[in-house]
MIFINU-448303 format. One record per residue (C-alpha): residue in one letter; residue number from 1; x, y, z; chain. Coordinates in steps of 0.02 Angstrom, whole numbers, padded with zeros to 5 digits. Example, Ala and Ser with C-alpha at 12.3 -4.5 7.8 and 13.67 -1.06 7.14 Angstrom:
2
residu,num,xx,yy,zz,chaine
A,1,00615,-00225,00390,A
S,2,00684,-00053,00357,A
This chain:
81
residu,num,xx,yy,zz,chaine
M,1,00004,-00012,00010,A
G,2,00051,00167,-00062,A
L,3,00092,00281,00084,A
P,4,00160,00465,00070,A
S,5,00347,00470,00047,A
K,6,00356,00669,00129,A
R,7,00258,00754,00262,A
R,8,00132,00887,00201,A
T,9,00182,01058,00266,A
K,10,00065,01170,00335,A
Q,11,00052,01279,00189,A
S,12,00006,01144,00057,A
K,13,-00130,01066,00181,A
R,14,-00207,01229,00208,A
E,15,-00189,01254,00033,A
R,16,-00268,01104,-00057,A
A,17,-00392,01149,00107,A
S,18,-00440,01310,00019,A
H,19,-00580,01225,-00065,A
F,20,-00677,01182,00046,A
A,21,-00765,01308,00112,A
L,22,-00935,01338,00137,A
V,23,-01038,01396,00033,A
E,24,-01181,01529,00060,A
T,25,-01339,01501,-00037,A
S,26,-01375,01641,-00137,A
L,27,-01565,01707,-00154,A
T,28,-01658,01813,-00247,A
T,29,-01815,01865,-00188,A
C,30,-01967,01820,-00334,A
S,31,-02045,01957,-00393,A
H,32,-02200,01917,-00374,A
C,33,-02211,01919,-00166,A
K,34,-02085,01966,-00141,A
R,35,-02022,01816,-00029,A
K,36,-01797,01723,-00031,A
I,37,-01824,01629,-00171,A
L,38,-01679,01488,-00247,A
P,39,-01616,01595,-00420,A
H,40,-01698,01511,-00572,A
R,41,-01819,01432,-00490,A
V,42,-02038,01424,-00505,A
C,43,-02068,01521,-00333,A
P,44,-02145,01396,-00215,A
H,45,-02246,01498,-00123,A
C,46,-02348,01584,-00274,A
G,47,-02300,01501,-00419,A
Y,48,-02209,01662,-00534,A
Y,49,-02073,01626,-00591,A
R,50,-02009,01780,-00718,A
G,51,-02143,01887,-00675,A
R,52,-02293,01778,-00755,A
E,53,-02362,01636,-00677,A
V,54,-02332,01438,-00700,A
L,55,-02385,01357,-00577,A
K,56,-02548,01363,-00531,A
L,57,-02546,01331,-00332,A
E,58,-02725,01353,-00281,A
T,59,-02780,01245,-00400,A
I,60,-02646,01117,-00348,A
L,61,-02699,01124,-00167,A
G,62,-02831,01109,-00178,A
K,63,-02821,00955,-00290,A
K,64,-02711,00895,-00130,A
T,65,-02856,00937,00019,A
Q,66,-03006,00866,-00103,A
R,67,-02895,00703,-00089,A
R,68,-02864,00666,00094,A
A,69,-03021,00707,00106,A
E,70,-03111,00574,-00005,A
E,71,-02972,00478,00058,A
K,72,-03034,00506,00262,A
K,73,-03198,00475,00224,A
A,74,-03162,00330,00149,A
K,75,-03081,00263,00301,A
T,76,-03236,00326,00405,A
S,77,-03348,00212,00307,A
E,78,-03253,00049,00300,A
H,79,-03234,00092,00515,A
H,80,-03438,00087,00499,A
H,81,-03444,-00078,00365,A
């Protein structure tokens, strides 16, 4: 098994590790709701991207709540039979 033939100096170690630094994620503000979002992505709060509506979040949320209500109703009807 290979072993290092010479000790790595403190400077060399720090130079090598200089690329390991964590970088804070950059955030932009949504043009519609003014919340902080990741750049180049649809706003998860309002569904807008570059000034126009891309996702109709109200309908998506409505469908989810409707589906959950139907599942709850199905579960309660199973328990009664």
